[in-house]
C-alpha positions as CSV (number, residue, x, y, z in Angstrom):
1,M,-7.4,5.7,-6.9
2,L,-7.2,5.6,-10.6
3,P,-10.4,5.3,-12.7
4,F,-11.1,1.6,-12.9
5,K,-10.4,1.1,-16.6
6,A,-7.1,2.9,-16.4
7,A,-6.2,1.0,-13.2
8,A,-7.2,-2.3,-14.7
9,W,-5.1,-1.9,-17.9
10,G,-2.1,-0.6,-15.9
11,L,-2.2,-3.6,-13.6
12,I,-2.7,-6.1,-16.4
13,A,0.2,-4.6,-18.3
14,W,2.4,-4.9,-15.2
15,L,1.5,-8.5,-14.8
16,L,1.5,-9.7,-18.4
17,F,4.5,-7.8,-19.8
18,P,8.0,-8.1,-18.2
19,A,10.3,-5.2,-17.7
20,G,12.8,-4.2,-20.4
21,N,15.4,-6.7,-19.4
22,G,13.0,-9.6,-19.9
23,Q,12.3,-10.1,-16.2
24,L,9.1,-9.3,-14.3
25,A,9.3,-5.9,-12.7
26,A,9.7,-6.4,-8.9
27,P,7.0,-5.0,-6.7
28,I,7.9,-1.8,-5.0
29,P,8.9,-2.6,-1.4
30,D,6.6,-1.3,1.4
31,E,9.6,0.7,2.7
32,A,9.4,2.9,-0.4
33,T,6.0,4.3,0.7
34,P,6.4,7.3,3.1
35,T,4.6,6.8,6.4
36,I,4.2,8.7,9.6
37,K,6.6,7.6,12.3
38,V,5.0,6.3,15.4
39,D,6.4,5.0,18.7
40,V,3.9,2.3,19.3
41,S,2.7,-0.3,16.9
42,V,-0.7,-2.0,17.4
43,V,-1.3,-5.4,15.8
44,N,-4.9,-5.8,14.8
45,V,-6.5,-9.2,14.4
46,L,-9.9,-10.0,13.0
47,C,-11.5,-13.2,14.2
48,S,-14.6,-15.3,14.2
49,V,-15.7,-17.6,17.0
50,R,-17.7,-20.8,16.8
51,D,-19.1,-23.3,19.3
52,R,-18.8,-27.1,19.2
53,R,-21.7,-27.3,16.7
54,G,-20.0,-24.8,14.4
55,R,-22.4,-21.9,15.2
56,L,-21.1,-18.4,15.2
57,V,-20.8,-16.8,18.6
58,S,-21.1,-13.0,18.4
59,N,-21.8,-11.9,22.0
60,L,-18.3,-12.1,23.6
61,D,-16.5,-9.3,25.4
62,K,-12.9,-8.2,25.6
63,A,-12.4,-10.1,28.9
64,D,-13.3,-13.3,27.1
65,F,-10.2,-13.3,24.9
66,E,-6.5,-13.8,25.6
67,I,-3.7,-13.4,23.1
68,R,0.0,-14.5,23.1
69,E,2.9,-13.6,20.9
70,E,5.6,-16.2,20.6
71,G,4.1,-17.7,23.7
72,K,4.2,-14.5,25.8
73,P,0.9,-13.0,27.1
74,Q,-0.1,-9.6,25.5
75,Q,-2.5,-6.9,26.7
76,I,-5.5,-6.2,24.5
77,V,-5.8,-2.5,24.0
78,Y,-8.6,-2.4,21.4
79,F,-11.7,-4.5,21.1
80,A,-14.8,-4.1,18.9
81,R,-17.6,-6.3,17.5
82,E,-17.6,-5.9,13.8
83,T,-21.3,-6.5,13.1
84,T,-21.8,-2.9,11.8
85,L,-18.3,-1.6,11.0
86,P,-17.6,-0.8,7.4
87,L,-16.3,-3.4,5.0
88,T,-14.4,-3.3,1.7
89,L,-15.0,-6.5,-0.2
90,G,-13.3,-7.8,-3.4
91,L,-15.0,-10.5,-5.5
92,L,-12.6,-12.4,-7.7
93,I,-14.2,-14.6,-10.3
94,D,-12.4,-17.2,-12.4
95,S,-13.5,-16.7,-16.0
96,S,-11.2,-19.3,-17.6
97,V,-12.4,-22.0,-20.0
98,S,-12.9,-24.5,-17.2
99,Q,-15.6,-22.3,-15.6
100,E,-17.6,-21.5,-18.8
101,N,-20.7,-23.4,-17.7
102,L,-20.7,-21.9,-14.2
103,I,-20.4,-18.2,-14.9
104,G,-24.1,-17.6,-15.1
105,K,-24.7,-19.2,-11.7
106,E,-21.8,-17.2,-10.2
107,Q,-23.2,-13.9,-11.6
108,E,-26.6,-14.6,-10.2
109,A,-25.4,-15.6,-6.8
110,A,-22.9,-12.8,-6.6
111,G,-25.5,-10.2,-7.5
112,K,-27.8,-11.4,-4.7
113,F,-24.9,-11.4,-2.3
114,F,-24.1,-7.8,-3.1
115,R,-27.7,-6.7,-2.6
116,Q,-28.0,-8.5,0.7
117,V,-24.6,-7.8,2.3
118,L,-23.5,-4.3,1.3
119,T,-24.7,-1.6,3.6
120,P,-24.4,2.2,2.8
121,A,-21.1,2.2,4.7
122,D,-19.6,-0.7,2.7
123,A,-17.9,-0.9,-0.7
124,A,-16.8,-3.6,-3.1
125,F,-15.0,-4.2,-6.4
126,L,-15.0,-6.9,-9.0
127,I,-12.1,-8.7,-10.8
128,S,-12.4,-11.5,-13.4
129,F,-9.3,-13.5,-14.3
130,D,-8.3,-15.9,-17.0
131,L,-5.3,-15.3,-19.2
132,S,-5.2,-11.8,-17.8
133,V,-6.6,-10.0,-14.8
134,D,-9.4,-7.5,-15.4
135,L,-10.6,-5.0,-12.9
136,L,-14.2,-4.8,-14.1
137,Q,-15.3,-2.4,-11.4
138,D,-13.2,-0.4,-9.0
139,V,-14.2,0.1,-5.3
140,T,-17.8,1.5,-5.2
141,G,-20.7,1.5,-2.9
142,S,-23.1,1.2,-5.8
143,V,-24.7,-2.2,-6.1
144,G,-26.1,-1.3,-9.5
145,M,-22.6,-0.6,-10.8
146,L,-21.3,-3.9,-9.4
147,E,-24.2,-5.8,-11.0
148,N,-23.5,-4.2,-14.3
149,A,-19.9,-5.2,-14.0
150,L,-20.9,-8.8,-13.3
151,G,-22.7,-8.8,-16.6
152,E,-19.5,-8.0,-18.4
153,I,-17.8,-11.2,-17.4
154,R,-17.0,-13.3,-20.5
155,V,-15.1,-16.5,-21.1
156,R,-12.4,-16.4,-23.8
157,G,-10.1,-19.2,-25.0
158,T,-10.6,-22.6,-26.4
159,G,-12.6,-25.3,-24.7
160,P,-13.0,-29.0,-25.3
161,S,-15.7,-28.4,-27.9
162,G,-13.9,-25.8,-29.9
163,P,-13.2,-22.1,-29.9
164,I,-14.9,-19.8,-27.4
165,T,-15.6,-16.3,-28.5
166,G,-14.3,-13.6,-26.1
167,P,-14.4,-9.8,-26.0
168,F,-10.8,-9.4,-27.0
169,P,-10.1,-11.1,-30.3
170,G,-6.5,-11.9,-31.1
171,L,-5.3,-12.4,-27.5
172,P,-3.6,-15.7,-26.7
173,T,-5.8,-18.5,-25.3
174,G,-5.3,-20.5,-22.2
175,G,-4.3,-19.5,-18.7
176,T,-5.7,-18.9,-15.3
177,H,-3.9,-16.1,-13.5
178,L,-5.3,-16.8,-10.1
179,Y,-2.2,-15.9,-8.1
180,D,-1.8,-12.6,-10.0
181,A,-5.5,-11.8,-9.4
182,V,-5.1,-12.2,-5.6
183,F,-1.9,-10.1,-5.6
184,L,-3.5,-7.4,-7.7
185,G,-6.6,-7.2,-5.6
186,S,-4.6,-7.0,-2.4
187,T,-1.8,-4.6,-3.3
188,D,-3.4,-2.4,-6.0
189,V,-7.0,-2.2,-4.8
190,L,-7.2,-2.9,-1.1
191,K,-3.9,-1.7,0.2
192,N,-5.0,1.8,0.7
193,E,-8.5,1.0,1.9
194,A,-9.2,1.5,5.6
195,G,-11.2,-0.9,7.9
196,R,-12.0,-4.5,7.3
197,K,-11.0,-6.0,4.0
198,A,-11.9,-9.3,2.5
199,I,-11.6,-11.1,-0.8
200,I,-14.0,-13.8,-2.0
201,L,-12.3,-16.0,-4.6
202,I,-14.5,-18.2,-6.8
203,S,-12.5,-20.8,-8.8
204,D,-11.6,-24.4,-9.3
205,G,-8.3,-23.4,-7.7
206,Q,-6.2,-24.2,-10.8
207,D,-3.5,-21.6,-11.6
208,Q,-1.8,-21.5,-15.0
209,G,0.5,-18.8,-16.2
210,S,0.6,-16.4,-13.3
211,K,3.7,-14.2,-13.1
212,L,3.7,-14.5,-9.4
213,S,3.8,-17.5,-7.0
214,R,1.2,-18.7,-4.6
215,D,3.3,-17.6,-1.7
216,A,3.7,-14.1,-3.1
217,A,-0.1,-13.8,-3.5
218,I,-0.6,-15.0,0.1
219,E,2.0,-12.7,1.5
220,A,0.4,-9.7,-0.4
221,A,-2.9,-10.4,1.3
222,Q,-1.2,-10.9,4.7
223,R,0.7,-7.6,4.5
224,T,-2.4,-5.7,3.5
225,D,-4.6,-7.2,6.2
226,V,-6.9,-9.0,3.8
227,I,-8.9,-12.1,4.7
228,I,-9.5,-14.5,1.8
229,Y,-12.6,-16.7,1.5
230,G,-12.1,-19.4,-1.1
231,I,-15.1,-21.0,-2.9
232,L,-14.3,-24.2,-4.8
233,F,-16.8,-24.3,-7.6
234,V,-16.0,-26.9,-10.2
235,D,-17.5,-27.9,-13.5
236,R,-17.3,-31.7,-13.1
237,E,-18.4,-32.3,-16.7
238,F,-15.4,-30.2,-17.9
239,Y,-12.9,-32.3,-15.9
240,G,-14.8,-35.5,-15.9
241,F,-16.7,-36.9,-13.0
242,G,-13.6,-38.9,-12.0
243,G,-11.8,-35.7,-11.0
244,G,-8.8,-34.2,-12.8
245,Y,-8.6,-30.9,-10.9
246,S,-6.3,-30.3,-8.0
247,G,-6.9,-26.7,-6.9
248,E,-8.6,-27.4,-3.5
249,G,-5.3,-27.3,-1.7
250,T,-4.5,-23.8,-3.1
251,L,-7.8,-22.3,-2.0
252,K,-7.6,-23.9,1.4
253,K,-4.1,-22.6,2.0
254,M,-4.9,-19.1,0.9
255,A,-7.9,-19.0,3.2
256,E,-6.3,-20.5,6.3
257,D,-3.1,-18.4,6.0
258,T,-5.1,-15.2,6.0
259,G,-7.7,-16.0,8.6
260,G,-10.5,-17.0,6.2
261,R,-12.2,-20.2,5.2
262,M,-12.6,-22.4,2.2
263,F,-16.0,-23.6,1.0
264,R,-17.1,-26.2,-1.5
265,A,-20.1,-25.7,-3.8
266,N,-21.5,-28.3,-6.2
267,S,-24.6,-26.5,-7.4
268,D,-26.1,-23.0,-7.7
269,R,-28.1,-23.7,-4.5
270,E,-25.0,-24.6,-2.6
271,L,-23.2,-21.6,-4.0
272,A,-26.0,-19.3,-2.7
273,D,-25.7,-21.0,0.7
274,V,-21.9,-20.4,0.8
275,F,-22.4,-16.7,0.1
276,Q,-24.9,-16.6,3.0
277,Q,-22.4,-18.3,5.3
278,I,-19.7,-15.8,4.4
279,S,-22.2,-12.9,4.9
280,D,-23.0,-14.3,8.4
281,E,-19.4,-14.5,9.3
282,L,-18.5,-11.1,8.1
283,R,-21.2,-9.7,10.3
284,S,-20.1,-11.7,13.4
285,Q,-16.4,-10.8,13.6
286,Y,-14.4,-9.3,16.4
287,S,-11.6,-6.8,15.9
288,I,-8.8,-7.2,18.6
289,G,-5.7,-5.1,18.9
290,Y,-2.7,-5.3,21.1
291,S,0.6,-3.5,21.5
292,P,3.3,-6.1,21.4
293,T,5.8,-6.4,24.3
294,N,8.5,-7.1,21.8
295,T,9.1,-3.6,20.4
296,A,12.0,-4.5,18.1
297,H,11.4,-3.2,14.6
298,D,13.3,-6.1,12.8
299,G,10.7,-7.1,10.2
300,S,10.5,-10.6,11.6
301,Y,7.5,-12.9,11.4
302,R,5.9,-13.5,14.9
303,R,3.4,-16.1,15.8
304,I,0.3,-15.2,17.6
305,D,-2.2,-17.4,19.5
306,L,-5.7,-15.9,20.0
307,R,-8.0,-17.9,22.2
308,V,-11.3,-17.6,24.1
309,R,-10.9,-18.3,27.9
310,S,-13.9,-20.5,28.2
311,G,-13.7,-24.0,26.8
312,G,-15.6,-25.3,23.8
313,L,-15.2,-22.3,21.6
314,R,-13.0,-22.2,18.5
315,V,-11.3,-19.1,17.2
316,Q,-10.6,-18.5,13.5
317,A,-7.9,-15.9,13.0
318,R,-4.6,-15.2,11.5
319,K,-1.6,-17.1,13.0
320,G,0.9,-14.3,13.0
321,Y,2.2,-11.0,11.7
322,Y,5.2,-9.3,10.2
323,A,6.9,-6.9,12.7
324,P,7.5,-3.4,11.5
325,R,11.0,-2.5,10.2
326,D,12.3,0.7,11.6
327,S,9.2,3.0,12.0
328,Y,6.9,1.3,9.6
329,P,3.6,0.1,11.0
330,A,3.0,-3.5,11.9
331,R,0.7,-5.6,9.8
332,A,-1.2,-8.6,11.0
333,R,-0.8,-11.9,9.1
């Protein structure tokens, strides 16, 4: 992986500046990446299970689960509890003008989260986004480096009360490239990471100016096996207590389509509680793999239904995956 500053500016340039013909350069297709040919594709699905009261259930076994693909039963060939398996985590923080009064609270809660969650086997990275996407810290296992990067987050632009000084004078103001940030975090940072992968996205959910669409961002996360946890954290004084923001649907869709959850936080205390809930969930997951009976490598999207045999338990997982094309490996959605 590139050193983080070089990687950041390379990615920012790709997102902000179109190709020579005036159009955004298209992402390189997955098929352009050489892979080892295999005869059997295994679809891996991460899931969390809750009881009727919403409590996490972490003591289930392989025999407790059943999975279907397009309605047809499948045989589970891999099963593991993810309480101790390594995790690569991306924290994406909205640093646009609308979040100016919340940044300090986010920095404090995120620093505590890193200290509590990351084990010696885990790693994380940090991205801030506004009118550009900045990779402030590439993947690292150092909590100290992550905390230093949190301290670099700045708001730039123009707010309701006048100009806001930022670290890059002369850049245009306005914009919240949320979709670009998710795409970048998934494809340019997490794509080549092994094991469990998750993004925590803190924002009011408003996107303005992204080069890529919401669907493109979601698909990027799906194809790289990334779970998104969205945290709706809104400065109600900025928007007015009557509302004015409409980003909740975006965060909810991103989370649900990747097997994650969306949370709401209205205070620093609630934000800390949300981080704790995410931590608990990450340490209570199951990893389930199956070899699909449909062996056609046609690139189609296939729906999956993962359930627990006993009643009263609810499974939170991805709803499908993209089949491989030719000999390229399957990726869960």
